[in-house]
C-alpha positions as CSV (number, residue, x, y, z in Angstrom):
1,M,0.0,0.0,0.0
2,A,1.3,3.5,-0.9
3,P,2.0,5.8,2.0
4,D,-0.2,8.9,2.5
5,E,0.9,12.5,3.1
6,A,1.2,11.9,6.9
7,F,4.4,10.0,6.1
8,V,6.3,13.3,5.7
9,Q,5.3,14.5,9.2
10,I,8.6,13.4,10.6
11,E,9.3,14.4,14.2
12,G,12.3,16.4,15.2
13,P,13.4,19.8,16.7
14,W,11.0,21.6,14.4
15,T,7.4,22.3,13.9
16,H,5.1,21.4,11.0
17,R,2.2,23.5,9.6
18,G,0.4,24.4,6.5
19,V,0.8,27.8,4.8
20,H,-1.4,29.1,2.0
21,A,0.2,31.1,-0.8
22,G,-1.4,32.1,-4.1
23,G,-4.3,29.7,-3.6
24,T,-2.0,26.7,-2.9
25,R,-1.4,25.0,0.5
26,F,2.2,24.2,1.3
27,H,3.5,22.0,4.0
28,V,6.4,23.8,5.8
29,V,8.7,22.8,8.6
30,E,10.2,25.5,10.8
31,A,13.0,25.9,13.4
32,G,14.6,28.9,15.1
33,E,14.1,32.6,15.2
34,G,15.8,35.4,13.3
35,P,16.2,36.3,9.6
36,L,14.2,34.0,7.4
37,V,16.0,31.3,5.4
38,L,13.7,29.5,2.9
39,L,15.0,26.1,2.0
40,L,13.8,24.6,-1.4
41,H,14.5,20.9,-2.1
42,G,15.1,19.1,-5.4
43,F,14.3,15.8,-7.1
44,P,13.6,13.1,-5.9
45,Q,13.3,14.4,-2.3
46,F,11.1,16.5,0.0
47,W,11.6,18.9,2.9
48,W,13.5,16.3,5.0
49,T,16.6,16.8,2.8
50,W,17.2,19.9,4.9
51,R,16.9,18.3,8.3
52,R,20.4,19.0,9.3
53,Q,20.3,22.6,8.1
54,L,17.1,23.2,10.0
55,V,19.1,22.5,13.2
56,S,22.3,24.3,12.2
57,L,20.6,27.4,10.9
58,A,18.4,27.7,13.9
59,G,21.4,27.3,16.1
60,A,23.2,30.1,14.3
61,G,20.3,32.6,14.8
62,Y,18.1,32.1,11.8
63,R,14.5,31.2,11.2
64,A,14.9,28.2,8.9
65,V,11.8,27.1,6.9
66,A,11.9,24.0,4.7
67,V,9.0,23.5,2.3
68,D,7.5,20.6,0.3
69,L,7.4,22.0,-3.2
70,R,4.2,22.0,-5.3
71,G,3.3,18.4,-6.0
72,Y,5.6,16.9,-3.3
73,G,5.1,15.5,0.2
74,G,2.4,17.2,2.2
75,S,1.8,20.1,-0.1
76,D,-1.0,20.5,-2.6
77,K,-0.8,18.6,-5.9
78,P,-2.6,20.6,-8.5
79,P,-2.4,19.3,-12.1
80,R,-0.7,22.4,-13.5
81,G,1.8,25.0,-12.5
82,Y,5.1,23.2,-12.9
83,D,6.9,25.8,-15.0
84,L,9.7,27.7,-13.3
85,P,8.0,31.1,-13.3
86,T,5.0,29.7,-11.5
87,L,7.2,27.7,-9.1
88,A,9.3,30.8,-8.3
89,G,6.0,32.6,-7.7
90,D,5.1,29.9,-5.2
91,A,8.3,30.5,-3.2
92,S,7.9,34.3,-3.3
93,G,4.4,34.0,-2.1
94,L,5.5,31.8,0.7
95,I,7.9,34.4,1.9
96,R,5.0,36.9,2.2
97,A,2.7,34.3,3.8
98,L,5.4,33.7,6.4
99,G,5.2,37.3,7.4
100,E,8.3,38.6,5.6
101,T,9.0,40.7,2.5
102,R,12.3,39.0,1.7
103,A,14.4,36.0,2.7
104,I,17.7,34.3,2.2
105,V,16.8,31.6,-0.3
106,V,18.7,28.3,-0.4
107,G,17.7,25.9,-3.3
108,H,19.0,22.5,-4.3
109,D,18.6,21.0,-7.8
110,W,15.0,22.1,-9.0
111,G,14.8,24.3,-5.8
112,G,18.0,25.9,-7.1
113,L,16.5,26.6,-10.5
114,M,13.5,28.1,-8.7
115,A,15.9,30.3,-6.5
116,W,17.7,31.6,-9.6
117,T,14.4,32.4,-11.1
118,M,13.1,34.2,-8.0
119,A,16.2,36.4,-7.9
120,V,15.5,37.6,-11.4
121,M,11.7,37.7,-11.5
122,D,11.1,38.9,-7.9
123,P,14.4,40.3,-6.9
124,K,13.1,42.2,-3.9
125,S,12.1,38.9,-2.3
126,V,15.7,37.5,-2.3
127,S,18.1,39.2,0.2
128,R,20.8,36.5,-0.5
129,L,20.9,33.6,-2.9
130,V,22.4,30.2,-2.4
131,T,22.2,27.5,-5.1
132,V,23.3,23.9,-4.6
133,G,23.9,21.5,-7.5
134,A,22.0,23.9,-9.8
135,P,23.5,26.0,-12.7
136,H,21.9,29.2,-13.7
137,P,19.0,28.2,-16.0
138,R,20.6,29.8,-19.1
139,R,23.9,28.1,-18.3
140,L,22.0,24.8,-18.1
141,R,20.2,25.5,-21.3
142,R,23.5,26.1,-23.1
143,T,25.1,22.9,-21.9
144,L,22.2,20.5,-22.3
145,L,23.7,19.1,-25.6
146,S,27.3,19.1,-24.5
147,P,28.5,15.5,-24.6
148,G,29.2,15.0,-20.9
149,Q,26.0,16.7,-19.6
150,F,23.9,15.1,-22.3
151,R,25.0,11.7,-21.0
152,A,24.3,12.8,-17.4
153,N,20.8,13.9,-18.5
154,R,19.7,10.6,-19.9
155,H,17.2,10.2,-17.1
156,A,15.6,13.6,-18.0
157,L,15.2,12.5,-21.6
158,R,13.4,9.3,-20.5
159,F,11.2,11.4,-18.2
160,Q,9.7,13.1,-21.3
161,L,7.8,10.0,-22.1
162,P,4.2,9.8,-20.9
163,I,3.0,7.5,-18.1
164,L,5.8,4.9,-18.2
165,P,8.5,6.9,-16.2
166,E,6.2,7.5,-13.2
167,R,5.2,3.9,-13.1
168,R,8.9,2.9,-13.1
169,L,9.7,5.3,-10.4
170,V,7.2,3.8,-7.9
171,A,7.6,0.2,-9.0
172,H,9.2,-2.3,-6.6
173,G,8.9,0.0,-3.6
174,G,10.5,3.0,-5.4
175,A,13.7,1.1,-6.3
176,L,14.5,3.4,-9.2
177,V,14.4,6.4,-6.8
178,G,17.0,4.6,-4.7
179,S,19.1,3.8,-7.7
180,L,19.1,7.5,-8.8
181,L,20.2,8.6,-5.3
182,D,23.0,6.0,-5.3
183,A,24.2,7.0,-8.8
184,W,24.3,10.7,-8.2
185,S,26.0,10.7,-4.7
186,R,29.3,9.8,-3.2
187,P,30.1,6.1,-2.4
188,G,28.4,5.0,0.8
189,W,25.5,7.5,0.7
190,P,22.6,7.2,1.2
191,D,22.3,4.7,4.1
192,E,19.4,2.3,4.1
193,E,17.1,4.4,6.3
194,T,17.7,7.5,4.2
195,G,17.1,5.7,1.0
196,R,14.0,4.1,2.3
197,T,12.6,7.4,3.5
198,Y,12.9,9.0,0.0
199,R,11.6,5.9,-1.8
200,E,8.5,5.8,0.4
201,A,7.9,9.6,0.1
202,F,8.0,9.3,-3.6
203,R,5.2,6.7,-3.5
204,I,2.7,9.1,-2.1
205,P,-0.1,9.2,-4.7
206,A,0.5,11.7,-7.5
207,V,4.1,12.7,-6.4
208,A,5.9,10.7,-9.1
209,H,3.8,12.1,-11.9
210,L,3.9,15.7,-10.7
211,A,7.7,15.6,-9.9
212,L,8.2,14.6,-13.6
213,E,6.1,17.6,-14.7
214,Y,9.0,19.8,-13.7
215,H,11.3,17.9,-16.1
216,R,8.7,17.8,-18.8
217,W,8.1,21.6,-18.8
218,F,11.8,22.4,-18.9
219,G,12.6,19.9,-21.6
220,R,9.6,20.6,-23.8
221,S,9.6,24.4,-23.4
222,Q,13.1,24.9,-24.9
223,L,11.6,25.5,-28.3
224,R,8.2,26.8,-27.3
225,P,7.2,30.4,-26.9
226,D,6.8,30.1,-23.1
227,G,10.3,28.7,-22.8
228,M,11.8,31.3,-25.1
229,R,10.1,34.1,-23.0
230,Y,11.5,32.6,-19.8
231,S,15.0,32.3,-21.2
232,K,14.9,35.8,-22.4
233,A,13.7,37.1,-19.0
234,M,16.6,35.2,-17.3
235,R,19.2,37.3,-19.2
236,T,18.6,39.9,-16.4
237,A,21.5,39.9,-14.0
238,V,21.0,38.7,-10.5
239,E,21.5,41.6,-8.0
240,S,21.5,39.5,-4.8
241,P,24.8,38.3,-3.3
242,T,25.1,34.8,-4.4
243,L,26.8,31.6,-3.1
244,Q,27.0,28.7,-5.5
245,L,27.9,25.3,-4.0
246,H,28.6,22.1,-6.0
247,G,29.8,18.6,-5.2
248,V,33.0,17.6,-6.9
249,L,31.6,14.1,-7.5
250,D,28.2,15.2,-8.9
251,T,27.3,13.0,-11.8
252,C,23.8,14.4,-12.3
253,V,24.8,18.0,-12.9
254,L,28.5,18.1,-13.8
255,P,30.6,20.7,-12.0
256,R,31.7,22.1,-15.3
257,T,28.1,22.5,-16.3
258,A,27.4,24.7,-13.2
259,Q,30.7,26.6,-13.3
260,G,30.3,29.8,-15.3
261,S,26.9,30.7,-13.8
262,G,28.6,33.7,-12.2
263,R,28.4,35.6,-15.5
264,Y,24.7,36.1,-14.8
265,V,25.4,37.7,-11.3
266,A,26.1,41.4,-11.0
267,A,26.3,41.2,-7.2
268,P,29.1,39.7,-5.0
269,Y,29.4,36.1,-6.1
270,R,31.2,33.1,-4.6
271,W,31.7,29.6,-6.2
272,R,32.8,26.7,-4.0
273,L,33.3,23.1,-4.8
274,I,32.8,20.7,-2.0
275,E,35.2,17.8,-1.9
276,G,33.9,14.3,-1.3
277,A,30.3,15.2,-2.2
278,G,28.1,14.3,-5.1
279,H,24.8,15.9,-6.0
280,F,23.5,16.2,-2.4
281,P,26.4,17.9,-0.5
282,H,24.1,19.2,2.2
283,E,23.3,15.6,3.2
284,E,26.5,13.8,2.1
285,T,29.0,16.1,3.8
286,P,26.8,18.3,6.1
287,E,29.7,19.6,8.1
288,K,31.6,21.0,5.1
289,F,28.3,22.3,3.6
290,D,27.3,24.1,6.8
291,A,30.7,25.6,7.2
292,E,30.5,27.1,3.7
293,L,26.9,28.3,4.1
294,L,27.1,29.7,7.7
295,G,30.5,31.3,7.0
296,W,29.2,33.1,4.0
297,L,26.0,34.2,5.7
298,A,28.0,35.6,8.6
299,D,30.2,37.7,6.2
300,P,28.6,41.2,5.8
301,E,30.6,41.8,2.6
302,P,30.9,38.4,0.7
303,D,33.6,38.4,-1.8
304,R,33.1,38.5,-5.5
């Protein structure tokens, strides 16, 4: 039997609640008090990917809020709205719904693409930007057909097919989700409990299909008018101080694919490779990741 949304109500030193933004209800998890840090997860995960940062950020004097993105976990699962402009609007609306006008935005993978988009389309909402395993969308667009990244993106090409990919993702207890986590991470991660948690969360009804809608919009929009308009809008330089973190061992988004995103940032910008980490450095090497993140946040004048 597939788990229900209650599965993601994992206990810890945080609180769970629902927040409405733009007509959509989001499941958020909060810890700490202070400046707001909004944490946006990627594929194939949910808010729990930030469990260690909820603790470390709260301990450093921040209000950390991790959210299940549209279509994931305990958040609403509408049939549409999986394009990056709409998803970025979700996150900007969440900041306002949380009682703030701006936030430090930390995004991994698809959450990172959302964060880049927020910084361009609603720049006043992003006080600082942190992207993890996520090139600037225009940089990603330019490298999709490069030999190395094209091979790394084989899964995304398969995801463009209808119906079959989501069935494969949930078959055999979500075994393919576990295989993707293994393939994209450092040797030895994830452990059995971590892998099981992500496999089960992906089996919540509708999650697999809607998670693939992110990939389908990005792939299919490349030559459509909506994708062209989005790409053109993303030429605008990011004016928020930006930290870009990437695992040296990332086989999902190659480091050389992500490197070069700084050309789209007009503000102070810092690029850091994290040794010993693959696509999920905030989980694979949390101590190294937190040292980079908290050190940069504490710097009042981050370097270029």
